[in-house]
KEKE-3310 file (N, C-alpha, C; in steps of 0.2 Angstrom, whole numbers, plus 5000, padded with zeros to 4 digits):
npx = (5453:5435:5433:5425:5428:5420:5414:5403:5387:5382:5389:5393:5393:5406:5412:5414:5420:5425:5435:5445:5447:5456:5467:5469:5485:5494:5502:5490:5480:5479:5465:5449:5440:5428:5421:5412:5418:5413:5418:5418:5421:5426:5439:5455:5468:5479:5481:5488:5496:5484:5479:5472:5471:5466:5460:5462:5462:5452:5441:5447:5462:5476:5489:5484:5489:5484:5469:5454:5446:5428:5414:5408:5401:5407:5409:5415:5428:5444:5449:5463:5471:5484:5495:5506:5522:5525:5515:5505:5488:5484:5490:5487:5482:5474:5475:5467:5461:5457:5447:5443:5455:5465:5475:5482:5471:5469:5457:5448:5433:5426:5414:5404:5407:5406:5416:5416:5426:5435:5444:5460:5471:5480)
npy = (5530:5527:5523:5519:5516:5508:5502:5487:5485:5472:5466:5476:5470:5463:5473:5483:5480:5481:5476:5481:5491:5503:5515:5532:5539:5524:5512:5505:5491:5478:5475:5470:5473:5472:5476:5486:5487:5499:5503:5514:5521:5513:5513:5504:5511:5509:5503:5495:5483:5482:5482:5491:5504:5503:5513:5511:5518:5524:5518:5519:5511:5514:5503:5489:5475:5461:5456:5448:5442:5442:5443:5447:5455:5455:5440:5441:5443:5438:5446:5448:5452:5465:5470:5485:5486:5495:5489:5500:5507:5516:5515:5502:5487:5481:5467:5462:5449:5441:5429:5423:5422:5419:5431:5445:5457:5470:5479:5481:5482:5488:5496:5498:5490:5477:5474:5464:5463:5454:5464:5466:5475:5488)
npz = (5662:5672:5690:5701:5718:5730:5748:5751:5756:5759:5765:5777:5791:5791:5786:5796:5806:5823:5830:5822:5817:5813:5826:5832:5830:5830:5822:5814:5812:5803:5792:5779:5769:5760:5743:5730:5714:5704:5684:5676:5662:5645:5640:5647:5661:5657:5644:5634:5640:5649:5659:5674:5688:5700:5716:5731:5745:5742:5749:5761:5765:5766:5762:5755:5749:5747:5735:5733:5720:5723:5716:5698:5686:5672:5660:5650:5654:5663:5677:5688:5701:5706:5717:5720:5720:5731:5739:5741:5744:5735:5721:5718:5706:5691:5683:5666:5658:5641:5640:5628:5619:5630:5630:5638:5636:5629:5622:5632:5632:5644:5650:5663:5668:5683:5699:5714:5727:5740:5749:5755:5768:5774)
capx = (5447:5435:5434:5425:5426:5414:5408:5397:5383:5379:5396:5392:5398:5412:5413:5411:5421:5427:5444:5451:5447:5464:5467:5473:5488:5495:5503:5487:5475:5475:5458:5448:5436:5421:5419:5412:5424:5415:5421:5412:5425:5427:5447:5461:5472:5487:5479:5495:5495:5478:5478:5468:5471:5460:5462:5458:5460:5444:5437:5449:5469:5485:5491:5484:5492:5479:5464:5451:5439:5422:5411:5411:5396:5408:5408:5423:5435:5445:5451:5468:5474:5490:5497:5507:5530:5524:5507:5501:5484:5483:5492:5485:5483:5470:5477:5464:5465:5453:5446:5444:5460:5468:5481:5480:5464:5472:5454:5441:5425:5425:5408:5397:5406:5405:5417:5416:5431:5437:5454:5467:5477:5481)
capy = (5524:5531:5519:5521:5507:5509:5496:5484:5486:5467:5464:5480:5466:5463:5478:5488:5476:5486:5475:5482:5500:5508:5519:5535:5537:5518:5509:5499:5484:5473:5473:5467:5477:5469:5481:5486:5491:5502:5504:5518:5522:5509:5511:5504:5516:5506:5496:5490:5477:5478:5484:5498:5507:5502:5516:5510:5523:5529:5517:5520:5509:5516:5497:5485:5468:5457:5454:5442:5444:5437:5443:5450:5454:5453:5436:5440:5445:5439:5450:5449:5458:5464:5476:5488:5486:5496:5490:5508:5506:5523:5512:5497:5488:5475:5464:5460:5443:5438:5425:5419:5416:5419:5435:5451:5461:5478:5482:5479:5487:5488:5502:5498:5483:5477:5471:5465:5459:5457:5466:5465:5479:5493)
capz = (5666:5679:5694:5708:5721:5739:5753:5749:5758:5759:5771:5784:5798:5788:5787:5802:5813:5829:5834:5814:5816:5813:5828:5829:5831:5830:5814:5810:5809:5796:5791:5777:5767:5754:5740:5722:5710:5697:5677:5671:5656:5641:5640:5650:5659:5655:5636:5630:5645:5649:5665:5675:5694:5707:5719:5736:5747:5740:5756:5769:5763:5763:5758:5747:5743:5745:5733:5730:5717:5722:5710:5691:5679:5663:5658:5644:5653:5668:5682:5693:5705:5704:5722:5720:5724:5739:5742:5738:5741:5727:5715:5713:5700:5688:5679:5662:5651:5639:5639:5623:5620:5635:5630:5639:5635:5627:5620:5631:5631:5653:5653:5668:5674:5692:5704:5720:5729:5747:5751:5764:5772:5780)
cpx = (5445:5433:5432:5424:5424:5412:5404:5393:5380:5380:5397:5396:5402:5418:5415:5414:5426:5434:5446:5450:5456:5463:5472:5481:5496:5499:5497:5484:5477:5469:5455:5441:5432:5418:5417:5415:5421:5417:5415:5413:5424:5434:5447:5464:5479:5483:5483:5496:5490:5474:5473:5467:5464:5465:5460:5458:5456:5440:5440:5456:5473:5488:5484:5486:5488:5471:5464:5443:5430:5417:5409:5403:5396:5412:5415:5429:5436:5449:5459:5474:5481:5493:5504:5514:5530:5521:5503:5495:5481:5484:5490:5480:5476:5470:5467:5466:5458:5450:5444:5450:5467:5474:5477:5474:5467:5465:5449:5439:5422:5420:5407:5397:5409:5410:5416:5421:5433:5442:5455:5472:5477:5480)
cpy = (5528:5526:5522:5514:5512:5502:5495:5481:5478:5463:5470:5477:5465:5470:5487:5484:5478:5483:5478:5488:5501:5514:5525:5535:5530:5519:5506:5495:5480:5475:5470:5468:5471:5477:5481:5491:5490:5505:5507:5518:5514:5506:5508:5508:5512:5500:5491:5483:5479:5475:5490:5499:5504:5507:5517:5514:5526:5523:5517:5520:5512:5511:5490:5478:5461:5456:5452:5445:5438:5435:5447:5448:5456:5443:5435:5438:5441:5443:5444:5453:5460:5469:5480:5485:5486:5494:5493:5508:5509:5518:5503:5492:5482:5471:5461:5454:5445:5432:5418:5421:5418:5423:5441:5456:5469:5483:5480:5483:5484:5491:5496:5490:5483:5473:5472:5457:5462:5458:5467:5470:5481:5502)
cpz = (5673:5681:5700:5713:5730:5743:5749:5754:5762:5765:5774:5792:5799:5788:5791:5808:5819:5829:5826:5814:5817:5822:5830:5833:5831:5822:5810:5812:5804:5795:5782:5775:5760:5752:5734:5719:5702:5690:5676:5662:5649:5640:5646:5654:5657:5649:5635:5633:5646:5661:5666:5682:5697:5715:5726:5744:5747:5748:5763:5768:5764:5760:5757:5746:5746:5743:5731:5725:5719:5718:5702:5690:5672:5664:5651:5644:5660:5671:5687:5695:5706:5713:5717:5721:5730:5741:5744:5738:5734:5720:5717:5707:5701:5684:5673:5654:5647:5640:5634:5620:5627:5635:5636:5635:5635:5626:5624:5634:5640:5655:5658:5670:5681:5697:5710:5722:5737:5747:5756:5766:5777:5781)
residu = (UNK:UNK:UNK:UNK:UNK:UNK:UNK:UNK:UNK:UNK:UNK:UNK:UNK:UNK:UNK:UNK:UNK:UNK:UNK:UNK:UNK:UNK:UNK:UNK:UNK:UNK:UNK:UNK:UNK:UNK:UNK:UNK:UNK:UNK:UNK:UNK:UNK:UNK:UNK:UNK:UNK:UNK:UNK:UNK:UNK:UNK:UNK:UNK:UNK:UNK:UNK:UNK:UNK:UNK:UNK:UNK:UNK:UNK:UNK:UNK:UNK:UNK:UNK:UNK:UNK:UNK:UNK:UNK:UNK:UNK:UNK:UNK:UNK:UNK:UNK:UNK:UNK:UNK:UNK:UNK:UNK:UNK:UNK:UNK:UNK:UNK:UNK:UNK:UNK:UNK:UNK:UNK:UNK:UNK:UNK:UNK:UNK:UNK:UNK:UNK:UNK:UNK:UNK:UNK:UNK:UNK:UNK:UNK:UNK:UNK:UNK:UNK:UNK:UNK:UNK:UNK:UNK:UNK:UNK:UNK:UNK:UNK)
# end
């Protein structure tokens, strides 16, 4: 599955908060970024349990430990964030649940689905 993550330009003031810039040589400062997650392909990367991987290193995070889904253009499925055990931003996952029966959606057609999320991390 192809997952593209970009910063949402409508929230550019929040995303450009200078107090949350990671300083060179420092351990970093927690920041929150509002992102668009665009799912291009139809298939989930882990269809057995209904999950796909979202690589938040695409927006400059090393760790992602909290994510709120602000909006979705897919009304057939519910999405929930699952951080990696080490909070690695490259291995963050989203679980997909079918709204009609409440079960893991292992056959979701997610082509051209866009999520707007607020992710917190370092």
